[in-house]
N, C-alpha and C positions, 0 to 999 in steps of 0.2 A: 843613115841611122834612123831607126824607127821612132815614131813619136809615141808617147804614152797616152792613156785614156784621159780625155779632157783637154789635151794639148793639140794645137794645130800646126806646131812647128817641131822639127826633130829635136829631141832632148840634147842639150849641150851646144846648140848652135848659138852664134853670137847674137846678142840683143843690142838695142840702141843704148847710147850712153845714159847714165842715171845721174841724178843730182844728189851727191852725198849719200845720206842714209835713206834716200827715197827711191821708189821703184816706179818706172813709167807704166801707167795702167791704161790710159786712153790717148789716142791720137787726136790731133786738132779736128780732123774730119769727123771722128766719132762724137766729139763734144758738140760740134756744130749740128750734127744730125739730131742729137738729143735735145739741144736747145730749140731748134726750129720746130721739131715735133711737139715739144712741150708747149711752145708759144701758140702753135696752131690749135692744139687740143684745148688750151685755155680759152682762146677766142671762140672756138666752136661751142664749148660748154657754157660760157658766159652769155653768148648770143642766144643759145637755146633756152637758158633760164629766163632771159628777158622776153622770149616769145611764149614760153610755156607757163610761167607763173604770173597770174593776174596782177598782183601789186607791182611787180617789177615792170611788167608791160605798160601799165599806166604811168609809172614814174619815168620811164625812158622814152616811150612813144616811138616815133619813126619806125613803124613796123616793117615797111617795105625795105628800108635800109638794113635793118637787122636780119631780115630774111636773106638778103643778098650776101651780107657778111657771113652768115651761118652757112649758106650753101657753098660759097667759094672757099671758106676755111676748111669745111669738111671735105670737099673734093680735092683740096691741096694736101691733105694729111699724108698720103703715101709718097708725095714728092721728095721730102728729105731722105726717106728710106731709099728710094730709087737712085737719087744722086749719090747717096752714101755707098752704093755698090761700086762706084768708081774707085773707092779706097780699098787697098789690099788689107789694111788693118781692120776695117769695118767688116769685110767679107770673112776674115779670120774669126772675128768675134761671133759672127752669125753661125759659123760652124761649131764654135764652142757651145753656143746656146742651144744648138740642135742636137747635141750629144748628151745622152743621159747615162752616166757611168754607174758602176756598182756603189761607189761611195756617195753618190747623190741619193740613192735609196736609204743609205745609212743616215744621211743628213735628215731626211724626212722622218725616219723613225726616231731620231734624237729630238726633233721638234715635237713630235707627238708625245714623247715621254718627258719633255721639258728638261732635257739635258743640254747644257750650254757650253761645255768645255770644248776647246779646239779639237781634241782627240775624238770627241763624240760627234762633232759636226765637220768632217773633212769636206773641203770644197776646192774646186779648181778656180779659174778666174771668176766664174759665176757659180753661186751655190744653187741648189735644187730649187729653192723658192724663187730666185731670180729667173731661172730658166722657165718655170711654170708661168710666172707672171708675163714674161716676154712673149711666150707662145699664145697665152690667152689674149693679151692686149692686141697682138698682131691679128688674130682671128676676129676679135671684136671690131677692130677698125675696118677690116674688109667687109664684114656684115653690115656695119653702119654705112659704109660708102655705097654698098649695093642697094640697101633699102632706101637710102637718101636719093639715089638716082631714080628709083622707082617712084618716089614721091615727087621728084622734080620733073621727070618726063613721064607723065601719065600716059599709059598705053604702050610703054616700052615692052612690057611683058603682060599682055592682056589677061593671061590665065592666073596672074597674081593680083589680088585686089589691093587698092591703095590703102584700105582699112587695115589689111593684114600687115602691109609694109609699115604703116604708122605704129601699129601695136608693137611689132618687133623692134623698131627703131627707138621708141620711147622706153620700152622695158630695158633694152641694152644700154641706153644712155644712163639710166639710173645705176645699172650694174657697173658701168665704167666709172661713174662719179665716185661710187663707194671704193672701187679698186684704186683709183688715183689718190683718194684721200688716205688710204692705207699706205700707198707708195710714198706719199709725201711725209706721212708720220714716221715711217721707217727712215727716210732720208734725214729728217730732223733729228732723229735719235743717233745718227751716225755722221758726225761732222767730218770725219776723215774720208768717208765715202763721198760726201759733197765736195770736199777739197779735190779728190781725185777727178771728179767730173768737171770741176771748175778749172783746175790747172793741168790735169793729166797725170799727176804724180801722187803717190801715197807713201806713207812711211813703211819701212820694212817690218817694224814691229806689228803694225796693224795687219799687214798682209800675212804675217806668220800666224796671227791669232784667227783671222777670218777666212783666209784663202791659202791654206798651207800647201795644197797640191800645186797650185799655180806658181807659188814662190819657189818651190823646190824643183819643179819640172822645167820652168822657163827662166829662172834666175838661180841655178844651182850653186854658183860660186858664192853669191851673197848669202844664201840660206845657210851654206856650210860655215861661212865666217860668223854668222850670227849665233849658230849653235855652239861654236868654239868659245865665243865670248860669254855665253851664259854660265 
């Protein structure tokens, strides 16, 4: 049976057991990847702030230790992602994030016009904003890792100056900080989304409001039951 746009499994196939009125959203492996990546990113940004900002540098001291922590937390950032590739659920969600369907463009138009109804903002397991953010942060981490290596191992690529690498690294660090603050603000505004990342499950009603396509394509029996109850 063919799968529909935004889905990585054939429509109508069996899904894992659910808890009452809740839908399984993330596997244990996916949640571990998210937590490990978030922790490494936090350590990387905090250590960078202590190196970059004078008052913090004077307060904390131990510059050599901070440099070491920053370098190794930065070089370790891709590791949770690479380990996550061992999980079938993680690979499936990567395919979802990499697919941009027609309804994702509709979602973006609705955001631009400030329309907030579920009908105006259809979404699969991930909405268009989440897909754009995931792609952007993945590319930013790669560039940060690359420029960090150029700064760490001077002479690795002689035709790229260390000054250029520092400029790109610092500029992108500020951009990542702003993006992460926006990500955290959105997470704070969505307690159900945080619950899904913490426990792996979300309520059907939340999924119906925010990820209608996902609920109907991958949990069709429960979605049909919810519509009959309305």
